[in-house]
C-alpha positions as a LaTeX table, in Angstrom:
\begin{tabular}{lrrr}
\hline
Residue & $x$ (\AA) & $y$ (\AA) & $z$ (\AA) \\
\hline
Met1 & 251.49 & 214.89 & 143.82 \\
Ala2 & 251.86 & 217.89 & 146.07 \\
Ile3 & 250.80 & 221.19 & 144.55 \\
Ala4 & 254.12 & 222.95 & 143.97 \\
Ile5 & 252.70 & 226.42 & 143.35 \\
Lys6 & 249.76 & 228.52 & 144.46 \\
Leu7 & 246.57 & 228.25 & 142.46 \\
Glu8 & 245.69 & 231.63 & 140.97 \\
Asn9 & 242.82 & 233.77 & 142.24 \\
Asp10 & 243.28 & 236.92 & 140.14 \\
Ser11 & 241.69 & 237.54 & 136.77 \\
Leu12 & 243.56 & 238.11 & 133.53 \\
Gly13 & 245.09 & 241.59 & 133.43 \\
Ile14 & 246.55 & 242.01 & 129.94 \\
Ile15 & 245.89 & 239.79 & 126.92 \\
Leu16 & 248.29 & 240.19 & 124.00 \\
Val17 & 246.63 & 239.34 & 120.69 \\
Ala18 & 248.87 & 238.81 & 117.67 \\
Thr19 & 247.15 & 239.49 & 114.35 \\
Asp20 & 248.06 & 239.23 & 110.67 \\
Phe21 & 244.54 & 240.40 & 109.71 \\
Ser22 & 243.55 & 236.91 & 108.56 \\
Glu23 & 240.21 & 235.21 & 109.25 \\
Thr24 & 241.77 & 233.00 & 111.92 \\
Ala25 & 243.38 & 236.03 & 113.57 \\
Ala26 & 239.94 & 237.66 & 113.65 \\
Leu27 & 238.56 & 234.57 & 115.39 \\
Ala28 & 241.35 & 234.76 & 117.97 \\
Leu29 & 240.59 & 238.44 & 118.55 \\
Asp30 & 236.88 & 237.67 & 119.02 \\
Arg31 & 237.74 & 235.05 & 121.64 \\
Ala32 & 240.14 & 237.49 & 123.33 \\
Val33 & 237.41 & 240.14 & 123.52 \\
Glu34 & 235.11 & 237.62 & 125.20 \\
Leu35 & 237.74 & 236.79 & 127.81 \\
Ala36 & 238.69 & 240.44 & 128.32 \\
Ala37 & 235.09 & 241.51 & 128.81 \\
Ser38 & 234.56 & 238.76 & 131.38 \\
His39 & 237.82 & 239.40 & 133.28 \\
Gly40 & 237.99 & 243.18 & 132.95 \\
Ser41 & 241.20 & 242.81 & 130.95 \\
Glu42 & 243.04 & 245.10 & 128.56 \\
Ile43 & 244.00 & 243.89 & 125.08 \\
Ala44 & 247.36 & 244.69 & 123.53 \\
Leu45 & 246.93 & 244.23 & 119.77 \\
Val46 & 250.19 & 243.47 & 117.93 \\
His47 & 250.93 & 243.28 & 114.21 \\
Val48 & 254.38 & 242.74 & 112.72 \\
Met49 & 255.06 & 244.46 & 109.42 \\
Gln50 & 257.36 & 242.61 & 107.02 \\
Leu51 & 259.13 & 244.46 & 104.23 \\
Asp52 & 260.30 & 241.32 & 102.42 \\
Leu53 & 258.28 & 240.72 & 99.27 \\
Pro54 & 256.80 & 237.24 & 98.90 \\
Pro55 & 258.30 & 234.96 & 96.22 \\
Leu56 & 256.11 & 235.25 & 93.12 \\
Ala57 & 256.43 & 233.94 & 89.59 \\
Ala58 & 259.49 & 235.98 & 88.75 \\
Pro59 & 261.18 & 238.87 & 90.60 \\
Glu60 & 261.48 & 240.90 & 87.41 \\
Met61 & 257.67 & 240.97 & 87.15 \\
Ile62 & 257.28 & 242.76 & 90.49 \\
Val63 & 257.21 & 246.52 & 90.39 \\
Val64 & 257.99 & 247.93 & 93.83 \\
Pro65 & 256.85 & 251.55 & 94.26 \\
Pro66 & 259.46 & 253.86 & 95.79 \\
Asn67 & 257.21 & 254.54 & 98.78 \\
Phe68 & 256.43 & 250.84 & 99.38 \\
Glu69 & 257.38 & 250.90 & 103.07 \\
Glu70 & 255.25 & 253.98 & 103.70 \\
Met71 & 252.28 & 252.44 & 101.89 \\
Leu72 & 252.64 & 249.19 & 103.82 \\
Arg73 & 252.93 & 251.02 & 107.13 \\
Glu74 & 249.78 & 253.01 & 106.40 \\
Ala75 & 247.88 & 249.85 & 105.46 \\
Cys76 & 249.03 & 248.01 & 108.60 \\
Thr77 & 248.18 & 250.98 & 110.78 \\
Ala78 & 244.72 & 251.13 & 109.23 \\
Gly79 & 244.27 & 247.40 & 109.89 \\
Leu80 & 245.22 & 247.82 & 113.54 \\
Thr81 & 242.92 & 250.83 & 113.88 \\
Thr82 & 239.97 & 248.90 & 112.45 \\
Ala83 & 240.62 & 245.92 & 114.74 \\
Ala84 & 241.03 & 248.20 & 117.77 \\
Glu85 & 237.70 & 249.88 & 117.03 \\
Arg86 & 236.02 & 246.46 & 117.13 \\
Val87 & 237.54 & 245.86 & 120.56 \\
Arg88 & 236.52 & 249.27 & 121.92 \\
Ser89 & 232.98 & 248.80 & 120.63 \\
Ala90 & 232.74 & 245.82 & 123.00 \\
Gly91 & 233.73 & 248.04 & 125.91 \\
Val92 & 237.26 & 246.62 & 126.23 \\
Arg93 & 240.38 & 248.75 & 126.61 \\
Val94 & 242.94 & 248.25 & 123.86 \\
Ser95 & 246.39 & 249.43 & 122.82 \\
Thr96 & 247.96 & 248.89 & 119.38 \\
His97 & 251.56 & 248.01 & 118.58 \\
Leu98 & 253.05 & 247.96 & 115.09 \\
Glu99 & 256.39 & 246.13 & 114.93 \\
Leu100 & 258.89 & 245.58 & 112.13 \\
Gly101 & 260.85 & 242.39 & 111.59 \\
Arg102 & 260.41 & 238.64 & 111.93 \\
Pro103 & 256.90 & 238.03 & 113.32 \\
Ala104 & 257.50 & 235.38 & 115.99 \\
Lys105 & 260.58 & 237.14 & 117.35 \\
Gln106 & 258.93 & 240.56 & 117.46 \\
Ile107 & 255.76 & 239.21 & 119.06 \\
Thr108 & 257.60 & 237.36 & 121.83 \\
Glu109 & 259.83 & 240.38 & 122.47 \\
Arg110 & 256.79 & 242.66 & 122.70 \\
Ala111 & 255.22 & 240.15 & 125.07 \\
Asp112 & 258.31 & 240.24 & 127.29 \\
Ala113 & 258.10 & 244.05 & 127.34 \\
Ile114 & 254.36 & 244.18 & 128.11 \\
Ala115 & 254.31 & 241.13 & 130.43 \\
Pro116 & 250.78 & 239.98 & 129.52 \\
Asp117 & 249.03 & 237.22 & 131.42 \\
Leu118 & 248.14 & 235.54 & 128.14 \\
Ile119 & 249.09 & 235.56 & 124.43 \\
Met120 & 246.36 & 234.71 & 121.92 \\
Leu121 & 246.72 & 233.96 & 118.21 \\
Gly122 & 245.39 & 231.80 & 115.40 \\
Thr123 & 247.20 & 228.60 & 114.43 \\
Arg124 & 247.00 & 229.40 & 110.73 \\
Gly125 & 247.08 & 232.86 & 109.25 \\
Asn126 & 247.77 & 234.24 & 105.79 \\
Thr127 & 250.38 & 231.63 & 104.85 \\
Gly128 & 247.86 & 229.55 & 102.90 \\
Phe129 & 249.14 & 226.27 & 104.35 \\
Lys130 & 246.51 & 223.75 & 105.36 \\
Arg131 & 248.27 & 222.57 & 108.50 \\
Leu132 & 250.59 & 223.80 & 111.19 \\
Leu133 & 254.11 & 223.69 & 109.80 \\
Leu134 & 257.45 & 223.55 & 111.59 \\
Gly135 & 258.80 & 227.07 & 111.58 \\
Ser136 & 255.40 & 228.73 & 111.16 \\
Val137 & 254.75 & 231.89 & 113.15 \\
Ala138 & 252.14 & 230.29 & 115.40 \\
Glu139 & 254.22 & 227.25 & 116.16 \\
Glu140 & 257.36 & 229.27 & 116.85 \\
Ile141 & 255.50 & 231.50 & 119.29 \\
Val142 & 254.07 & 228.46 & 121.06 \\
Arg143 & 257.58 & 227.03 & 121.31 \\
Thr144 & 259.41 & 230.14 & 122.47 \\
Ala145 & 257.07 & 232.49 & 124.34 \\
Ser146 & 257.61 & 232.82 & 128.07 \\
Gln147 & 253.93 & 233.56 & 128.69 \\
Pro148 & 251.01 & 231.12 & 128.34 \\
Val149 & 249.82 & 230.95 & 124.71 \\
Leu150 & 246.20 & 230.27 & 123.75 \\
Thr151 & 245.84 & 229.15 & 120.14 \\
Val152 & 242.60 & 229.25 & 118.14 \\
His153 & 242.01 & 226.97 & 115.15 \\
Pro154 & 240.61 & 228.02 & 111.76 \\
Gly155 & 236.83 & 227.89 & 111.64 \\
Asp156 & 236.46 & 227.51 & 115.41 \\
Asp157 & 233.94 & 230.30 & 116.01 \\
Arg158 & 232.42 & 228.85 & 119.18 \\
Ser159 & 232.25 & 231.17 & 122.15 \\
Ile160 & 235.10 & 230.54 & 124.59 \\
Glu161 & 233.53 & 232.47 & 127.46 \\
Pro162 & 232.33 & 231.42 & 129.88 \\
Val163 & 234.83 & 228.58 & 130.08 \\
Arg164 & 232.93 & 225.66 & 131.55 \\
Arg165 & 235.18 & 222.67 & 131.00 \\
Ile166 & 238.98 & 222.54 & 130.84 \\
Leu167 & 240.87 & 219.39 & 129.92 \\
Leu168 & 244.33 & 219.26 & 131.47 \\
Pro169 & 246.81 & 216.51 & 130.52 \\
Thr170 & 249.16 & 215.87 & 133.43 \\
Asp171 & 252.29 & 213.84 & 134.11 \\
Phe172 & 252.35 & 215.09 & 137.73 \\
Ser173 & 255.38 & 217.30 & 137.04 \\
Leu174 & 256.07 & 220.92 & 137.99 \\
Ala175 & 255.21 & 221.87 & 134.39 \\
Ala176 & 251.78 & 220.30 & 134.84 \\
Asp177 & 251.33 & 222.13 & 138.16 \\
Gln178 & 252.07 & 225.46 & 136.49 \\
Ala179 & 249.62 & 224.68 & 133.69 \\
Leu180 & 247.04 & 223.95 & 136.38 \\
Ala181 & 247.63 & 227.39 & 137.89 \\
Ala182 & 247.13 & 229.00 & 134.46 \\
Ala183 & 243.92 & 227.03 & 134.05 \\
Thr184 & 242.52 & 228.39 & 137.31 \\
Leu185 & 243.46 & 231.91 & 136.17 \\
Ile186 & 241.29 & 231.54 & 133.07 \\
Leu187 & 238.50 & 230.05 & 135.16 \\
Ala188 & 238.53 & 232.93 & 137.68 \\
Gly189 & 234.94 & 234.00 & 138.22 \\
Ser190 & 233.45 & 231.01 & 136.41 \\
Glu191 & 230.66 & 229.21 & 138.23 \\
Asn192 & 230.27 & 225.44 & 138.32 \\
Ala193 & 233.37 & 224.99 & 136.13 \\
Glu194 & 234.84 & 221.55 & 135.59 \\
Ile195 & 238.46 & 220.47 & 135.21 \\
Val196 & 239.20 & 217.09 & 133.68 \\
Leu197 & 242.64 & 215.87 & 134.73 \\
Val198 & 243.96 & 213.37 & 132.18 \\
His199 & 246.94 & 211.08 & 132.63 \\
Thr200 & 248.06 & 208.67 & 129.93 \\
Tyr201 & 250.53 & 205.88 & 130.44 \\
His202 & 252.43 & 203.45 & 128.25 \\
Ile203 & 253.48 & 199.89 & 129.12 \\
Ala204 & 256.88 & 199.13 & 127.60 \\
Pro205 & 256.89 & 196.23 & 125.12 \\
Thr206 & 259.78 & 194.65 & 127.02 \\
Val207 & 257.34 & 193.40 & 129.68 \\
Val208 & 255.12 & 191.56 & 127.18 \\
Pro209 & 256.71 & 188.16 & 128.00 \\
Leu210 & 255.31 & 188.45 & 131.54 \\
Gly211 & 251.82 & 188.06 & 130.12 \\
Gly212 & 252.69 & 185.33 & 127.70 \\
Phe213 & 253.47 & 186.14 & 124.09 \\
Gly214 & 250.37 & 187.02 & 122.13 \\
Asn215 & 248.29 & 187.65 & 125.26 \\
Gly216 & 249.02 & 191.37 & 125.63 \\
Thr217 & 250.15 & 193.23 & 128.73 \\
Pro218 & 249.84 & 191.51 & 132.13 \\
Pro219 & 246.63 & 192.83 & 133.78 \\
Met220 & 248.52 & 193.34 & 137.05 \\
Leu221 & 250.80 & 195.96 & 135.44 \\
Val222 & 247.86 & 197.85 & 133.93 \\
Glu223 & 246.02 & 197.80 & 137.25 \\
Asn224 & 249.09 & 199.05 & 139.11 \\
Ala225 & 249.58 & 201.87 & 136.59 \\
His226 & 245.98 & 202.99 & 137.10 \\
Gln227 & 246.25 & 202.90 & 140.88 \\
Leu228 & 249.53 & 204.82 & 141.00 \\
Ala229 & 248.19 & 207.48 & 138.64 \\
Glu230 & 244.97 & 207.88 & 140.63 \\
Gln231 & 246.97 & 208.31 & 143.84 \\
Ala232 & 249.27 & 210.86 & 142.22 \\
Ala233 & 246.33 & 212.89 & 140.86 \\
Glu234 & 244.39 & 213.05 & 144.12 \\
Pro235 & 246.26 & 216.00 & 145.76 \\
Ser236 & 245.64 & 218.18 & 142.70 \\
Ala237 & 242.02 & 217.07 & 142.46 \\
Glu238 & 241.40 & 217.78 & 146.14 \\
Ala239 & 243.00 & 221.24 & 145.96 \\
Leu240 & 240.75 & 222.11 & 143.01 \\
Arg241 & 237.62 & 220.83 & 144.74 \\
Lys242 & 238.39 & 223.05 & 147.71 \\
Arg243 & 238.42 & 225.97 & 145.27 \\
Gly244 & 234.90 & 225.07 & 144.18 \\
Phe245 & 235.71 & 223.33 & 140.88 \\
Arg246 & 234.16 & 220.07 & 139.80 \\
Val247 & 236.99 & 217.63 & 139.07 \\
Glu248 & 237.14 & 214.41 & 137.10 \\
Val249 & 240.26 & 212.27 & 136.90 \\
Val250 & 240.69 & 210.19 & 133.74 \\
Ile251 & 243.46 & 207.59 & 133.48 \\
Glu252 & 243.97 & 206.10 & 130.02 \\
Arg253 & 246.53 & 203.86 & 128.40 \\
Gly254 & 247.67 & 204.95 & 124.95 \\
Asp255 & 249.30 & 207.66 & 122.90 \\
Pro256 & 248.95 & 210.97 & 124.83 \\
Ala257 & 248.13 & 213.18 & 121.83 \\
Glu258 & 245.52 & 210.74 & 120.51 \\
Val259 & 243.91 & 210.23 & 123.92 \\
Val260 & 243.79 & 213.96 & 124.71 \\
Thr261 & 242.39 & 215.14 & 121.37 \\
Glu262 & 239.79 & 212.37 & 121.25 \\
Leu263 & 238.73 & 212.98 & 124.85 \\
Ala264 & 238.48 & 216.75 & 124.26 \\
Gly265 & 235.97 & 216.07 & 121.51 \\
Leu266 & 233.99 & 213.52 & 123.50 \\
Arg267 & 233.78 & 215.76 & 126.58 \\
Asp268 & 233.17 & 218.94 & 124.57 \\
Ala269 & 236.08 & 220.70 & 126.26 \\
Asp270 & 236.21 & 224.50 & 125.95 \\
Val271 & 240.01 & 224.63 & 126.30 \\
Ile272 & 242.88 & 222.16 & 126.58 \\
Val273 & 245.57 & 223.39 & 129.00 \\
Met274 & 248.95 & 221.70 & 128.99 \\
Gly275 & 252.37 & 222.34 & 130.45 \\
Thr276 & 255.63 & 222.03 & 128.57 \\
Arg277 & 259.16 & 221.58 & 129.80 \\
Gly278 & 260.20 & 225.05 & 128.65 \\
His279 & 263.31 & 225.94 & 126.67 \\
Ser280 & 265.75 & 223.17 & 125.92 \\
Lys281 & 268.53 & 223.55 & 123.36 \\
Leu282 & 266.17 & 222.23 & 120.70 \\
Arg283 & 263.10 & 223.90 & 122.30 \\
Gln284 & 261.32 & 220.57 & 122.38 \\
Phe285 & 258.03 & 220.00 & 124.14 \\
Leu286 & 257.15 & 217.67 & 126.94 \\
Leu287 & 256.96 & 214.11 & 125.56 \\
Gly288 & 258.60 & 215.13 & 122.29 \\
Ser289 & 255.97 & 216.09 & 119.73 \\
Thr290 & 252.93 & 215.49 & 121.95 \\
Ala291 & 252.12 & 219.15 & 122.62 \\
Glu292 & 252.79 & 220.08 & 119.00 \\
Arg293 & 250.36 & 217.41 & 117.79 \\
Ile294 & 247.71 & 218.45 & 120.29 \\
Val295 & 247.98 & 222.11 & 119.27 \\
Glu296 & 247.60 & 221.08 & 115.64 \\
His297 & 244.76 & 218.58 & 115.89 \\
Ala298 & 242.73 & 219.60 & 118.96 \\
Pro299 & 239.00 & 220.27 & 118.41 \\
Cys300 & 239.15 & 223.34 & 120.67 \\
Pro301 & 241.59 & 226.13 & 121.64 \\
Val302 & 244.80 & 224.98 & 123.35 \\
Leu303 & 246.62 & 226.84 & 126.11 \\
Thr304 & 250.31 & 225.93 & 126.38 \\
Val305 & 252.26 & 226.93 & 129.48 \\
His306 & 256.05 & 226.78 & 129.61 \\
Arg307 & 257.59 & 225.51 & 132.80 \\
Gln308 & 259.24 & 228.33 & 134.71 \\
Ala309 & 262.31 & 228.00 & 136.91 \\
Asp310 & 261.88 & 225.76 & 139.94 \\
\hline
\end{tabular}
């Protein structure tokens, strides 16, 4: 695979951090502060205020004060101020942005206006759900944001900086190339960093008869798949080695999401970086639900990068 785009040399300039003041949002902000301090970045802290009352036992039991919006705005402003003070105490520049409306839409629109190098957020906030749900704020931002999105999981309080090992699933596409460029942006300034390039492949069941029924896939096909993948990965691996990164190429047969999440745990990856196909009519990810499943189940933060125009 030829490298289709230039590998990045610059550090992160602006990191947009979306917060709903939850514990997971606080974790994401802590990780953002670490990155910002290392890269000399500025943090843009965004909260979206929602005026809709949550569904409770019965609407008639809810007493809404006449100055509800003013009270909510004051509380949200105070929350942003407190979070910003934490950032400034770490020596990082910060701006605050209070928006009104639907969270995912307002956050992505603010990101388009600010043009950050990275969006950071928690995968589960104050919704109370125990898993990432279709339509959730985090998932919608991951699906629709134009900028790379780094998601942090609940309870993951490990330091993200310095980033020592990145795991990058690749299908040798332009989307994977662009994810690779984003990975090198995060690794700017890191010493002795390692990138693990992972390619998974699947042998169609229609070829089973070639190996004899009941005997599995013909070894020749598996061997050929490994060789082709190794050859395709070599240009990327060589370009990274010239930049001073340690590179390992892993070729595995199996379900991509299962292989990637298991390997991330075994290799103690700091971040998984993966490209997506961008915006289709259904806003679906590369390989269907693969990216969605990795974001949900990964043992470490996940950076998703939408494919830009060719």
